[in-house]
N, CA, C and O atoms as a GROMACS GRO file, in nm:
protein
  316
    1MET      N    1  14.002   6.510  23.407
    1MET     CA    2  13.981   6.389  23.482
    1MET      C    3  13.974   6.270  23.388
    1MET      O    4  14.038   6.167  23.414
    2ILE      N    5  13.899   6.280  23.279
    2ILE     CA    6  13.883   6.167  23.187
    2ILE      C    7  14.015   6.134  23.119
    2ILE      O    8  14.052   6.017  23.108
    3LYS      N    9  14.086   6.236  23.072
    3LYS     CA   10  14.214   6.211  23.005
    3LYS      C   11  14.311   6.139  23.097
    3LYS      O   12  14.379   6.045  23.055
    4GLU      N   13  14.318   6.184  23.222
    4GLU     CA   14  14.411   6.124  23.318
    4GLU      C   15  14.373   5.980  23.352
    4GLU      O   16  14.459   5.892  23.358
    5ALA      N   17  14.244   5.957  23.373
    5ALA     CA   18  14.197   5.822  23.407
    5ALA      C   19  14.217   5.726  23.290
    5ALA      O   20  14.258   5.612  23.309
    6PHE      N   21  14.189   5.773  23.169
    6PHE     CA   22  14.208   5.689  23.050
    6PHE      C   23  14.356   5.656  23.032
    6PHE      O   24  14.392   5.541  23.007
    7GLY      N   25  14.440   5.756  23.045
    7GLY     CA   26  14.584   5.734  23.031
    7GLY      C   27  14.638   5.636  23.133
    7GLY      O   28  14.721   5.551  23.101
    8ALA      N   29  14.589   5.648  23.256
    8ALA     CA   30  14.631   5.554  23.360
    8ALA      C   31  14.586   5.412  23.328
    8ALA      O   32  14.659   5.317  23.356
    9GLN      N   33  14.467   5.398  23.270
    9GLN     CA   34  14.416   5.266  23.234
    9GLN      C   35  14.500   5.204  23.121
    9GLN      O   36  14.531   5.086  23.125
   10VAL      N   37  14.535   5.284  23.022
   10VAL     CA   38  14.621   5.236  22.914
   10VAL      C   39  14.754   5.188  22.970
   10VAL      O   40  14.801   5.079  22.937
   11LYS      N   41  14.812   5.269  23.055
   11LYS     CA   42  14.942   5.232  23.115
   11LYS      C   43  14.931   5.104  23.198
   11LYS      O   44  15.016   5.016  23.188
   12LEU      N   45  14.827   5.094  23.278
   12LEU     CA   46  14.807   4.976  23.361
   12LEU      C   47  14.796   4.850  23.274
   12LEU      O   48  14.863   4.750  23.301
   13LEU      N   49  14.712   4.854  23.173
   13LEU     CA   50  14.694   4.738  23.086
   13LEU      C   51  14.822   4.703  23.011
   13LEU      O   52  14.854   4.586  22.992
   14ARG      N   53  14.893   4.805  22.968
   14ARG     CA   54  15.020   4.783  22.896
   14ARG      C   55  15.122   4.717  22.987
   14ARG      O   56  15.186   4.620  22.948
   15THR      N   57  15.138   4.770  23.107
   15THR     CA   58  15.239   4.716  23.198
   15THR      C   59  15.201   4.578  23.250
   15THR      O   60  15.288   4.495  23.276
   16GLU      N   61  15.072   4.553  23.267
   16GLU     CA   62  15.027   4.419  23.307
   16GLU      C   63  15.067   4.314  23.204
   16GLU      O   64  15.090   4.198  23.238
   17GLN      N   65  15.076   4.355  23.080
   17GLN     CA   66  15.116   4.264  22.974
   17GLN      C   67  15.267   4.261  22.954
   17GLN      O   68  15.318   4.190  22.868
   18GLY      N   69  15.339   4.340  23.034
   18GLY     CA   70  15.484   4.345  23.021
   18GLY      C   71  15.530   4.412  22.893
   18GLY      O   72  15.637   4.381  22.840
   19MET      N   73  15.448   4.502  22.843
   19MET     CA   74  15.475   4.568  22.716
   19MET      C   75  15.534   4.706  22.740
   19MET      O   76  15.492   4.778  22.830
   20THR      N   77  15.631   4.743  22.659
   20THR     CA   78  15.688   4.877  22.668
   20THR      C   79  15.602   4.973  22.586
   20THR      O   80  15.518   4.931  22.507
   21GLN      N   81  15.625   5.102  22.607
   21GLN     CA   82  15.554   5.202  22.526
   21GLN      C   83  15.592   5.185  22.379
   21GLN      O   84  15.507   5.201  22.291
   22GLU      N   85  15.716   5.154  22.353
   22GLU     CA   86  15.760   5.135  22.215
   22GLU      C   87  15.686   5.019  22.150
   22GLU      O   88  15.645   5.029  22.034
   23GLU      N   89  15.668   4.909  22.222
   23GLU     CA   90  15.595   4.794  22.167
   23GLU      C   91  15.450   4.830  22.139
   23GLU      O   92  15.397   4.796  22.033
   24LEU      N   93  15.385   4.898  22.233
   24LEU     CA   94  15.246   4.937  22.211
   24LEU      C   95  15.235   5.036  22.096
   24LEU      O   96  15.140   5.031  22.019
   25SER      N   97  15.331   5.124  22.086
   25SER     CA   98  15.335   5.219  21.975
   25SER      C   99  15.338   5.144  21.841
   25SER      O  100  15.263   5.178  21.750
   26GLN      N  101  15.422   5.046  21.831
   26GLN     CA  102  15.435   4.968  21.707
   26GLN      C  103  15.308   4.887  21.680
   26GLN      O  104  15.261   4.882  21.567
   27ARG      N  105  15.254   4.824  21.784
   27ARG     CA  106  15.135   4.740  21.766
   27ARG      C  107  15.010   4.821  21.732
   27ARG      O  108  14.922   4.774  21.660
   28SER      N  109  15.003   4.943  21.783
   28SER     CA  110  14.884   5.025  21.762
   28SER      C  111  14.897   5.118  21.642
   28SER      O  112  14.797   5.170  21.592
   29GLY      N  113  15.018   5.139  21.596
   29GLY     CA  114  15.040   5.231  21.484
   29GLY      C  115  15.036   5.377  21.526
   29GLY      O  116  15.022   5.466  21.442
   30LEU      N  117  15.050   5.401  21.656
   30LEU     CA  118  15.051   5.538  21.708
   30LEU      C  119  15.194   5.581  21.736
   30LEU      O  120  15.278   5.500  21.777
   31ALA      N  121  15.222   5.708  21.716
   31ALA     CA  122  15.356   5.760  21.746
   31ALA      C  123  15.383   5.747  21.895
   31ALA      O  124  15.294   5.767  21.978
   32ILE      N  125  15.506   5.712  21.928
   32ILE     CA  126  15.540   5.690  22.068
   32ILE      C  127  15.520   5.816  22.151
   32ILE      O  128  15.475   5.808  22.266
   33ARG      N  129  15.551   5.933  22.096
   33ARG     CA  130  15.532   6.058  22.171
   33ARG      C  131  15.385   6.081  22.202
   33ARG      O  132  15.350   6.127  22.310
   34PHE      N  133  15.298   6.049  22.106
   34PHE     CA  134  15.155   6.063  22.127
   34PHE      C  135  15.109   5.967  22.236
   34PHE      O  136  15.032   6.004  22.325
   35LEU      N  137  15.157   5.843  22.230
   35LEU     CA  138  15.122   5.744  22.332
   35LEU      C  139  15.168   5.790  22.470
   35LEU      O  140  15.095   5.776  22.568
   36GLN      N  141  15.287   5.846  22.479
   36GLN     CA  142  15.336   5.899  22.606
   36GLN      C  143  15.244   6.010  22.658
   36GLN      O  144  15.214   6.016  22.777
   37ASP      N  145  15.201   6.096  22.568
   37ASP     CA  146  15.110   6.205  22.608
   37ASP      C  147  14.975   6.152  22.654
   37ASP      O  148  14.916   6.204  22.748
   38VAL      N  149  14.925   6.049  22.587
   38VAL     CA  150  14.797   5.989  22.628
   38VAL      C  151  14.812   5.929  22.767
   38VAL      O  152  14.730   5.955  22.855
   39GLU      N  153  14.916   5.850  22.788
   39GLU     CA  154  14.937   5.786  22.919
   39GLU      C  155  14.956   5.889  23.030
   39GLU      O  156  14.917   5.865  23.145
   40ALA      N  157  15.015   6.002  22.998
   40ALA     CA  158  15.038   6.108  23.098
   40ALA      C  159  14.913   6.193  23.121
   40ALA      O  160  14.911   6.277  23.211
   41GLY      N  161  14.810   6.170  23.040
   41GLY     CA  162  14.687   6.248  23.055
   41GLY      C  163  14.696   6.384  22.990
   41GLY      O  164  14.616   6.473  23.021
   42ASN      N  165  14.792   6.402  22.899
   42ASN     CA  166  14.809   6.531  22.832
   42ASN      C  167  14.734   6.541  22.700
   42ASN      O  168  14.713   6.651  22.650
   43LYS      N  169  14.694   6.428  22.644
   43LYS     CA  170  14.621   6.426  22.518
   43LYS      C  171  14.494   6.345  22.536
   43LYS      O  172  14.493   6.244  22.607
   44GLN      N  173  14.388   6.389  22.472
   44GLN     CA  174  14.262   6.316  22.476
   44GLN      C  175  14.255   6.224  22.355
   44GLN      O  176  14.280   6.267  22.243
   45ALA      N  177  14.221   6.100  22.380
   45ALA     CA  178  14.213   6.002  22.272
   45ALA      C  179  14.082   6.013  22.196
   45ALA      O  180  13.975   6.025  22.254
   46SER      N  181  14.093   6.010  22.064
   46SER     CA  182  13.974   6.004  21.980
   46SER      C  183  13.923   5.860  21.980
   46SER      O  184  13.990   5.770  22.030
   47ILE      N  185  13.806   5.838  21.925
   47ILE     CA  186  13.752   5.703  21.917
   47ILE      C  187  13.843   5.615  21.832
   47ILE      O  188  13.859   5.496  21.861
   48THR      N  189  13.902   5.671  21.729
   48THR     CA  190  13.996   5.596  21.646
   48THR      C  191  14.117   5.553  21.728
   48THR      O  192  14.164   5.440  21.716
   49THR      N  193  14.167   5.644  21.811
   49THR     CA  194  14.281   5.612  21.897
   49THR      C  195  14.244   5.504  21.997
   49THR      O  196  14.325   5.414  22.023
   50VAL      N  197  14.125   5.510  22.053
   50VAL     CA  198  14.079   5.407  22.147
   50VAL      C  199  14.082   5.271  22.079
   50VAL      O  200  14.130   5.173  22.136
   51PHE      N  201  14.030   5.265  21.957
   51PHE     CA  202  14.027   5.138  21.883
   51PHE      C  203  14.169   5.089  21.854
   51PHE      O  204  14.197   4.970  21.868
   52LYS      N  205  14.259   5.179  21.814
   52LYS     CA  206  14.397   5.140  21.784
   52LYS      C  207  14.468   5.090  21.909
   52LYS      O  208  14.540   4.990  21.904
   53LEU      N  209  14.448   5.158  22.021
   53LEU     CA  210  14.510   5.115  22.146
   53LEU      C  211  14.457   4.979  22.191
   53LEU      O  212  14.534   4.892  22.232
   54ALA      N  213  14.326   4.962  22.182
   54ALA     CA  214  14.266   4.834  22.219
   54ALA      C  215  14.322   4.721  22.132
   54ALA      O  216  14.355   4.614  22.182
   55ASP      N  217  14.332   4.746  22.003
   55ASP     CA  218  14.387   4.647  21.912
   55ASP      C  219  14.531   4.615  21.949
   55ASP      O  220  14.571   4.499  21.953
   56GLY      N  221  14.609   4.718  21.976
   56GLY     CA  222  14.749   4.698  22.015
   56GLY      C  223  14.765   4.621  22.145
   56GLY      O  224  14.862   4.548  22.165
   57LEU      N  225  14.668   4.638  22.234
   57LEU     CA  226  14.670   4.567  22.362
   57LEU      C  227  14.606   4.428  22.351
   57LEU      O  228  14.614   4.349  22.445
   58GLY      N  229  14.542   4.400  22.238
   58GLY     CA  230  14.478   4.271  22.219
   58GLY      C  231  14.350   4.255  22.299
   58GLY      O  232  14.316   4.145  22.342
   59ILE      N  233  14.279   4.366  22.318
   59ILE     CA  234  14.154   4.364  22.395
   59ILE      C  235  14.046   4.437  22.317
   59ILE      O  236  14.073   4.502  22.217
   60ALA      N  237  13.923   4.424  22.363
   60ALA     CA  238  13.812   4.498  22.303
   60ALA      C  239  13.810   4.641  22.357
   60ALA      O  240  13.850   4.664  22.471
   61PRO      N  241  13.766   4.736  22.277
   61PRO     CA  242  13.762   4.875  22.323
   61PRO      C  243  13.684   4.895  22.452
   61PRO      O  244  13.721   4.979  22.534
   62ASP      N  245  13.576   4.818  22.471
   62ASP     CA  246  13.498   4.836  22.593
   62ASP      C  247  13.578   4.799  22.718
   62ASP      O  248  13.554   4.855  22.825
   63GLN      N  249  13.671   4.706  22.706
   63GLN     CA  250  13.756   4.673  22.821
   63GLN      C  251  13.844   4.792  22.857
   63GLN      O  252  13.868   4.819  22.975
   64LEU      N  253  13.890   4.862  22.758
   64LEU     CA  254  13.976   4.977  22.780
   64LEU      C  255  13.899   5.093  22.843
   64LEU      O  256  13.955   5.170  22.921
   65LEU      N  257  13.772   5.105  22.809
   65LEU     CA  258  13.693   5.218  22.856
   65LEU      C  259  13.617   5.193  22.986
   65LEU      O  260  13.582   5.288  23.056
   66SER      N  261  13.589   5.068  23.019
   66SER     CA  262  13.499   5.039  23.131
   66SER      C  263  13.550   5.093  23.265
   66SER      O  264  13.472   5.154  23.338
   67ASP      N  265  13.676   5.073  23.299
   67ASP     CA  266  13.726   5.124  23.426
   67ASP      C  267  13.736   5.275  23.426
   67ASP      O  268  13.714   5.339  23.530
   68THR      N  269  13.768   5.334  23.312
   68THR     CA  270  13.771   5.479  23.301
   68THR      C  271  13.632   5.536  23.326
   68THR      O  272  13.617   5.638  23.394
   69PHE      N  273  13.530   5.472  23.271
   69PHE     CA  274  13.392   5.516  23.291
   69PHE      C  275  13.352   5.506  23.438
   69PHE      O  276  13.289   5.597  23.492
   70LYS      N  277  13.388   5.398  23.502
   70LYS     CA  278  13.356   5.380  23.645
   70LYS      C  279  13.424   5.487  23.730
   70LYS      O  280  13.362   5.542  23.822
   71ASP      N  281  13.550   5.517  23.701
   71ASP     CA  282  13.622   5.621  23.775
   71ASP      C  283  13.556   5.757  23.755
   71ASP      O  284  13.545   5.836  23.849
   72TRP      N  285  13.512   5.784  23.633
   72TRP     CA  286  13.446   5.911  23.603
   72TRP      C  287  13.316   5.923  23.679
   72TRP      O  288  13.286   6.030  23.732
   73GLN      N  289  13.239   5.816  23.686
   73GLN     CA  290  13.113   5.819  23.762
   73GLN      C  291  13.139   5.842  23.910
   73GLN      O  292  13.070   5.921  23.973
   74LYS      N  293  13.236   5.773  23.966
   74LYS     CA  294  13.269   5.786  24.108
   74LYS      C  295  13.314   5.928  24.143
   74LYS      O  296  13.291   5.976  24.253
   75ALA      N  297  13.378   5.993  24.046
   75ALA     CA  298  13.430   6.128  24.068
   75ALA      C  299  13.323   6.235  24.050
   75ALA      O  300  13.352   6.354  24.059
   76GLY      N  301  13.199   6.194  24.025
   76GLY     CA  302  13.091   6.292  24.008
   76GLY      C  303  13.076   6.344  23.868
   76GLY      O  304  13.016   6.450  23.848
   77LYS      N  305  13.129   6.273  23.770
   77LYS     CA  306  13.119   6.305  23.628
   77LYS      C  307  13.180   6.441  23.592
   77LYS      O  308  13.116   6.521  23.524
   78PRO      N  309  13.301   6.467  23.638
   78PRO     CA  310  13.366   6.596  23.601
   78PRO      C  311  13.410   6.597  23.455
   78PRO      O  312  13.422   6.492  23.393
   79GLU      N  313  13.433   6.714  23.403
   79GLU     CA  314  13.478   6.725  23.262
   79GLU      C  315  13.625   6.712  23.250
   79GLU      O  316  13.679   6.719  23.139
   0.00000   0.00000   0.00000
């Protein structure tokens, strides 16, 4: 649940900025395949990855995590 919600949040913020996965990959320093896996909910982001993604998106890490946290709470805090 957390991986999927986080990935969806990354994708939403990226697309709201009109940014491609390739652009975010370059800005964050993350491999594009890894970024695709994160957005698809197939990979769990480490704290370092969260910071790199936030930097690439030009936002603070807490902005990236806040909606994911709210979704997790609403879902009953599943693993």
